[in-house]
C-alpha positions as CSV (number, residue, x, y, z in Angstrom):
1,X,44.6,52.8,-26.5
2,X,45.0,49.1,-25.8
3,X,48.1,47.2,-26.9
4,X,47.7,44.9,-29.9
5,X,47.8,41.2,-29.2
6,X,51.1,39.9,-30.7
7,X,52.1,36.5,-32.1
8,X,55.5,35.0,-32.3
9,X,56.2,33.5,-35.7
10,X,59.2,32.2,-37.6
11,X,59.7,33.2,-41.2
12,X,62.3,31.1,-43.0
13,X,63.7,30.2,-39.6
14,X,63.9,33.8,-38.2
15,X,61.8,34.9,-35.3
16,X,59.4,37.8,-35.5
17,X,56.7,39.3,-33.2
18,X,53.8,40.5,-35.3
19,X,50.2,41.6,-34.6
20,X,48.0,38.6,-34.2
21,X,45.3,39.9,-36.5
22,X,47.5,39.9,-39.6
23,X,47.5,37.4,-42.4
24,X,50.7,35.6,-43.2
25,X,51.2,37.8,-46.2
26,X,50.7,41.0,-44.2
27,X,52.9,39.7,-41.4
28,X,55.7,39.1,-43.9
29,X,55.4,42.7,-45.0
30,X,55.2,43.9,-41.4
31,X,58.5,42.0,-40.7
32,X,60.1,43.9,-43.6
33,X,59.8,41.5,-46.5
34,X,59.2,43.1,-49.9
35,X,56.8,40.8,-51.8
36,X,57.6,40.8,-55.5
37,X,55.9,37.5,-56.4
38,X,53.4,35.1,-55.0
39,X,51.1,38.0,-53.8
40,X,48.6,38.1,-56.7
41,X,45.1,39.1,-55.8
42,X,45.5,39.2,-52.0
43,X,41.9,37.9,-51.6
44,X,42.2,34.1,-52.0
45,X,41.3,33.9,-55.6
46,X,44.5,33.6,-57.6
47,X,46.3,30.8,-55.7
48,X,49.7,32.5,-56.1
49,X,50.6,32.6,-52.4
50,X,50.5,28.9,-51.5
51,X,52.5,28.5,-48.3
52,X,53.7,25.7,-46.0
53,X,53.8,26.0,-42.2
54,X,53.9,23.9,-39.1
55,X,53.1,24.7,-35.5
56,X,55.7,24.7,-32.7
57,X,55.9,21.2,-31.2
58,X,54.2,19.6,-34.2
59,X,55.9,17.8,-37.1
60,X,52.9,17.8,-39.4
61,X,53.2,20.2,-42.4
62,X,50.1,22.3,-43.2
63,X,49.3,24.2,-46.4
64,X,47.4,27.4,-46.9
65,X,47.1,30.6,-48.9
66,X,49.2,33.3,-47.2
67,X,46.7,36.1,-48.1
68,X,43.8,34.5,-46.2
69,X,45.4,32.5,-43.4
70,X,46.0,34.5,-40.2
71,X,49.2,34.0,-38.2
72,X,49.1,31.9,-35.0
73,X,51.6,32.0,-32.1
74,X,54.4,29.5,-32.7
75,X,53.9,29.2,-36.5
76,X,56.9,28.2,-38.6
77,X,56.4,29.5,-42.1
78,X,58.1,28.9,-45.5
79,X,57.1,29.6,-49.0
80,X,58.2,27.8,-52.2
81,X,59.0,29.4,-55.6
82,X,56.4,27.2,-57.1
83,X,54.3,24.1,-56.3
84,X,54.9,20.9,-58.3
85,X,52.4,21.0,-61.2
86,X,53.0,19.4,-64.6
87,X,51.0,21.0,-67.4
88,X,50.7,18.9,-70.5
89,X,50.4,20.5,-73.9
90,X,47.3,19.7,-76.0
91,X,45.0,21.2,-78.7
92,X,41.6,21.4,-77.2
93,X,40.1,21.3,-80.7
94,X,41.9,18.0,-81.4
95,X,41.2,16.0,-78.1
96,X,37.9,14.4,-77.4
97,X,35.9,14.1,-74.2
98,X,36.8,10.4,-73.7
99,X,38.4,8.6,-70.9
100,X,41.4,7.9,-73.1
101,X,42.5,11.5,-73.1
102,X,43.2,11.4,-69.4
103,X,45.1,8.1,-69.8
104,X,47.2,9.8,-72.5
105,X,47.9,13.1,-70.9
106,X,47.7,12.5,-67.1
107,X,48.3,8.7,-66.6
108,X,49.5,9.3,-63.1
109,X,45.9,9.8,-61.9
110,X,45.5,6.0,-62.1
111,X,48.3,5.6,-59.6
112,X,46.2,7.4,-56.9
113,X,46.4,5.4,-53.6
114,X,43.3,6.9,-52.1
115,X,45.1,8.6,-49.2
116,X,43.0,11.7,-49.5
117,X,46.0,14.0,-48.6
118,X,45.0,16.2,-51.6
119,X,41.6,16.9,-50.1
120,X,43.0,17.6,-46.7
121,X,45.5,20.1,-48.2
122,X,43.0,21.9,-50.4
123,X,42.8,25.6,-49.5
124,X,39.3,25.8,-50.9
125,X,37.9,22.7,-49.1
126,X,37.2,20.9,-52.3
127,X,36.8,17.1,-52.5
128,X,39.9,16.7,-54.6
129,X,40.3,13.0,-54.5
130,X,36.7,12.6,-55.6
131,X,37.0,14.9,-58.6
132,X,40.2,12.9,-59.6
133,X,38.0,9.7,-59.4
134,X,35.6,11.3,-61.8
135,X,38.4,12.2,-64.1
136,X,39.7,8.6,-64.0
137,X,36.2,7.4,-65.2
138,X,35.9,10.0,-67.9
139,X,33.0,11.8,-66.1
140,X,34.3,15.2,-67.0
141,X,31.1,17.1,-66.3
142,X,31.2,15.9,-62.6
143,X,34.9,16.6,-62.4
144,X,34.4,20.1,-63.8
145,X,31.5,20.8,-61.4
146,X,33.4,19.6,-58.3
147,X,36.6,21.4,-59.1
148,X,34.9,24.6,-60.2
149,X,36.3,26.7,-57.3
150,X,39.9,25.5,-57.7
151,X,42.4,28.4,-57.6
152,X,45.3,26.3,-59.0
153,X,47.5,26.9,-55.9
154,X,49.0,23.4,-56.1
155,X,48.8,22.6,-52.4
156,X,47.0,19.4,-53.2
157,X,49.8,18.3,-55.5
158,X,52.5,19.1,-52.9
159,X,51.1,16.3,-50.7
160,X,50.4,13.7,-53.3
161,X,52.6,10.5,-53.2
162,X,51.5,9.7,-56.7
163,X,52.7,13.0,-58.2
164,X,49.3,13.9,-59.6
165,X,48.9,17.5,-60.9
166,X,45.3,17.7,-59.7
167,X,44.6,21.4,-60.8
168,X,45.8,20.7,-64.3
169,X,43.7,17.5,-64.5
170,X,40.7,19.5,-63.3
171,X,41.4,22.3,-65.8
172,X,41.4,19.8,-68.7
173,X,38.1,18.4,-67.5
174,X,36.5,21.9,-67.3
175,X,37.8,22.7,-70.8
176,X,36.4,19.4,-72.2
177,X,33.1,20.0,-70.4
178,X,32.8,23.6,-71.6
179,X,33.7,22.8,-75.3
180,X,32.0,19.4,-75.8
181,X,29.5,18.5,-73.1
182,X,27.6,21.7,-72.1
183,X,24.9,23.1,-74.4
184,X,26.2,25.9,-76.6
185,X,25.1,29.5,-75.7
186,X,24.0,30.9,-79.1
187,X,23.8,34.5,-77.9
188,X,27.4,34.3,-76.7
189,X,28.5,32.8,-80.0
190,X,26.6,35.7,-81.8
191,X,28.3,38.3,-79.7
192,X,31.8,36.9,-80.2
193,X,31.2,36.9,-84.0
194,X,30.1,40.5,-83.8
195,X,33.3,41.4,-81.9
196,X,35.4,39.6,-84.5
197,X,33.6,41.4,-87.3
198,X,34.4,44.8,-85.7
199,X,30.8,45.7,-85.0
200,X,31.5,46.5,-81.3
201,X,34.7,48.5,-81.9
202,X,33.1,52.0,-81.7
203,X,31.3,51.1,-78.5
204,X,34.4,49.6,-77.0
205,X,36.4,52.8,-77.8
206,X,33.7,55.0,-76.3
207,X,33.7,52.9,-73.1
208,X,37.5,53.0,-72.8
209,X,37.5,56.8,-73.0
210,X,35.1,57.2,-70.1
211,X,36.3,58.2,-66.6
212,X,37.0,55.2,-64.3
213,X,34.3,56.3,-61.9
214,X,31.7,56.2,-64.6
215,X,32.8,52.8,-65.8
216,X,32.5,51.5,-62.2
217,X,29.0,53.0,-62.0
218,X,28.0,51.3,-65.3
219,X,29.3,48.0,-64.1
220,X,27.6,48.2,-60.7
221,X,24.2,49.2,-62.1
222,X,24.3,46.8,-65.1
223,X,21.4,44.5,-66.0
224,X,22.2,41.0,-64.8
225,X,20.6,38.1,-66.8
226,X,18.4,36.0,-64.5
């Protein structure tokens, strides 16, 4: 049996030798850390494990998701309890899809200096600065489309000199787009009304009482709308 290739990493300043094929998250557990937060889905979808690191001999800080970034030899790693996002409170039924809503709720987007640090920090390779530009102009459909794969990790905001909460801006744009700009789906509206009226309750209860294996089979073989 061949020996595993190892990598020397530093977690919060302490040195560890870990298998080189591990992700940062797995390497932390290998080193003995018990992860109670910031470990979410473990597949790169929830954005909970935003992490900062730098390489030995380099001063530049890098950002990543610990669940999907593999360790590298000479990696200095640190995690933060949260990334700097400001979420404004609003009633989606009261706001309108107009440029003024961004000026009111997230005026800092107009202080963007165009450095593009947000885009370089994005763990999903999104054009963050561009979707902020769309938000500035009130083009919420374009902002929603370009930010669709955002996982709200906040890495972009951690590098922003203007203090923009990019994921929250994008979330507002997607909500405005979904509620006001996109065509309504009548069959979805009808189904929600049926659920509210209790017409689906018996079917839901029957489904919940099925064995998990049967539920999985029903899901995997379901008819998918083209």
